[in-house]
C-alpha positions, 0 to 999 in steps of 0.5 A: 500500500505504501510502495505502489503510490510512491512508485506511481509518483516516480513513474509519472514524473519520469515516464509521464505515465503511471503504473497500470492497475496500481490504483485498483490494487491499492484500493483492494489492498485497503479492503483486505487490510481493513477487514482482516484488521477488523477480525484482529480487532474482534480477537483483541476485544477492540471493536467499537461499541456504545459505552452504555454497556459499562453501566450495567451492574457487575454480576449476573446482569452484566454477564447476561448482557454480554451473552445477549450482545455477543449472540446478536453480533454473531447473528448479524455477522453470519448474515453479512458473511452470507451476503459477502459470499453471494456477492463474491460468487456473482462477481466470479461469474462476471469475471471482472479483472482489477489489474495484473490478472487479479480477479475481483472475486478473489479480492472480495473473498476477504468480506465473507471470511472476515465476517465469519471469523468475527462471528466465531470470535464474538461467540468465543469471548462474550464480554471481551468483544468491544473496547470497554474500560471495565472488561479490560482488566489489568492482569498484572494486578492480582487484586484487580483481577480477583475483583473482576473475576468475583464481580463478573462471575469469572468472565476472564478467559481460561488461560488468563484466569489460570495465569493470574491465579497461578501467580497469586498462588505462588505468592501465598506459599506455603499453602494449606491443603484446603487453600490449595484447592481454591484455585483449582475449584475456581478455575474449574468454575470459570471454565464451566461458566465460560463454556456455558456463555459460549453455548448460549452466545452460539445461538446467535450463529444458529439464528443467523444461519436460519435467517439466511436459509429462510429469509421469508421469516422476516420478509413482509413481517413486522420488524418491531420485535427484532428492532427492539431486540437490536436496540437492547443488544446495542445498549448491552454492548453489541459492536457498532458494525453489527448494529448498522450492518444487521439493521441494514441487512434486515431492512433489505431482507424485509423488502425481499432483497438479498443481504448481498446488497449491503456488502455490494455497498460495503465493497464500493466504499472500501475500494473508493480511490481516495479511501486508502489515504485514511489507513496510510495517514493513520500509519504515519500517526502510529509511527510517530507515536511509537517513537519519541516524537511526542517528547520532542514536540512537547519540548518545542511547544513548552519552549515556545509557550511554557512561559505564558500563564497556563503554558503547559495546558496550551502545550497539551492542546497544541500537541494533541491537535498535531497528533489527532490530525493523523490519527483521526480522533480514533483515540490514539491521541489519548492513549499514546500521549495521556501517559506523558501529558497527564503527569506533566500537568499534575507536576506543574500544579494543575488541578487533577480535574482540569487535567483530566478534562483538558486531555479528554477534550484535546483528544479530538482537537485537530479534526478540522486541520489538514490532513485530518482523516474525517476531512478526507472521508467527508470529501469522499462521501459528499463528493467535494474536492479534498483540497477545498475542505482542507483549506476550509478547515484551517481557520476553524481548526485553529479557532477551536484549539485556541479556545481550549488553550485560552481556557488553559491560560485561565486555569494557569492564572487561577491555580498558579501553575508552574511556568517555564522561562523563555530562553532563546537557546532552548527554543532554537535547540528544541526546534532543531531537534523536532525539525523533521516532525514539524515538517510533516504538515508542510510536506503533506500540503506541498505534495498535494497542492503542488500537483506532485501527489494525490491524497493517497500518494501524499499519505504514502509519502507521509508514512514513509517519511515518518518511518525514515525519521523515527527509525533511521534518523532518530533511531527511536523505532526498532524495525524488528521490534517496534515496527511490527507492533505499530503495523498491527495496532494500526491495522487493528484500529483501521479494521475497527473503523473500516468495517463500520464505514462499510456496513454504514454505507449499506445502511445509507443505501437503504435510506436512499432507496427509501427516498429518505433524503428527499422526504427529509428535504421536503419536510424541513422546507415545509417547517423551517423557512429561516436559514439561521433557524435551520443552522441551529436545528442542524447543530442540535441534530448533529450533536445528537448524532455525535452522541449516538454514532462514531464519527466515521460511521456518522459521515457515511450515514448522515452526510447523504441526508444533510447535503441536499438540505444544505443545497436547499438552504444555500449553504456552501458545501465546504462550510456544511462539511466543517459544521458537520465535523465540528459538531461531531468533534463536540460529540466526542465529549457528550456525557456517558457515551462520547468516545473520548469520555470512554477512552479517557476513563480507560486510559486514566483509570477514572470512573466515567462519571468523573470524566464526564464532569471534568469534560463539561467545561471543555464541552461548553467552550467547544460548543461556543466555538461550533456556534461561531463556526456555524454563524460566521461562514467567512472562517471557512470560506475566507481562505477559499476565496483568497486562493481563488477556489 
């Protein structure tokens, strides 16, 4: 995926022509990387789900919820796997060639394979299938492990359970005969409990097989009972892809249409010409996070801003914005930088509650700055030039980051937090040490706007540049030890996102076929006549979307609904896109189920309610910023007009 786009740049410059078939091959490699990554994510318990499952009390109720969510997720996965198989067989008969004598159906095989693997994995590990701060127990902490096992009814897998309690037993020697029996009996109880959970969850696989063998069970019948159960499973913690994909498949089957329709739409999005830019930019972000880039950048921003009141808070906001540009708000910023920045804030005298709220909010700052991944995906879905939305997001992105930084200045004055004296020598030395990392945004923008590279080629160039800088120049990244881990983590994150995008495209297809966008435009124009009122209602609607949906899925599902509305009310398409992403950025902080709330609770080991309370001031600040972006369109369109676009 990296080599072919780079070779395309060289061939085009040297021979005035590209490599035949390189584009489709890279697109289908993205398909394989994404869906095999989703299978790995299911193995590692990193499929995205609503955080509502964490509020179900530990014990019998939590265990029942986990089994219920796993069963429904497996059922949806089986139906989608069957749809993928149908599509593959149809494509095999068509005999389409994607290039280099590679048949399209061979590339498409990854879809049924991945969904089948996910179905098995969901059943095999009920309760460990989605990223959940409660179920991800630190097995190196015997007390935490014991508490989790006791509270959740021995929900650890047998191997982990045995390892933890064997370690505990070895620490308690000498043991009496009675006490030595306790680990064995607990292990046996855990094994029986887990196999019972698996047996119950496997009912979902049987239900999925029944649905694909007898689609008449849902065709033409009321979907309300199944719909209620899907909502319940979603609340219980069913992965987001299963919610969207399962719902789309059922709706199509209800109308007598094969579930392969969902997979056809999934495939069409996955092989979009611009989509490979997302995993490639994400890889660049992971390579930077694996090295010591964060430390060098922290030194730079601290040398430049540490002298002002709240300097460390300002540094945190700017540094998080920089990393989020490449990770796309996937949580990598909080997970990668939280361990460095949280202690730094506390050491400099900031209140713990403020530090927690700042880092939770800063985890999604930068989504409006180029080349942020949501900007790329929005441009793909809304069919507007990527360069235009990159330019349009610059001033709004700077505005939101500046507002959070300003609140940090206020906190620094109130709390009397420590400051760092400005020294020219340190500023110059830190700039020189981090010169390679600071050049990355310039590299991307110059490559794209000079015509040297497309978005995908610029992303590949960025990934290669990050690898060279971290592994060969700074030597922070071991090619043998660290690079495979960075690749695996990147593939896992991309898989968890791409599978949601794919099935969300299928759900959107159903909405379009049902003429929902046209009906929505008609209804809105009949009830709302003022452009300003429409913008306010749009903000409230998008805030609710951000509360309920992951940002990438929201782009795929909701953008086709609001673009016709934007046209009807005369809103500039780029301005509409910036409003959309700014609201979804705010949605990361919505109480209880916002992704940043979820991940901050996981990273900093704080209760979700405590994180929510800490993030509320930041949410209010960003909310004001979103209103400014909405009602001052010049922030978005001013630079576009200046450069003549």
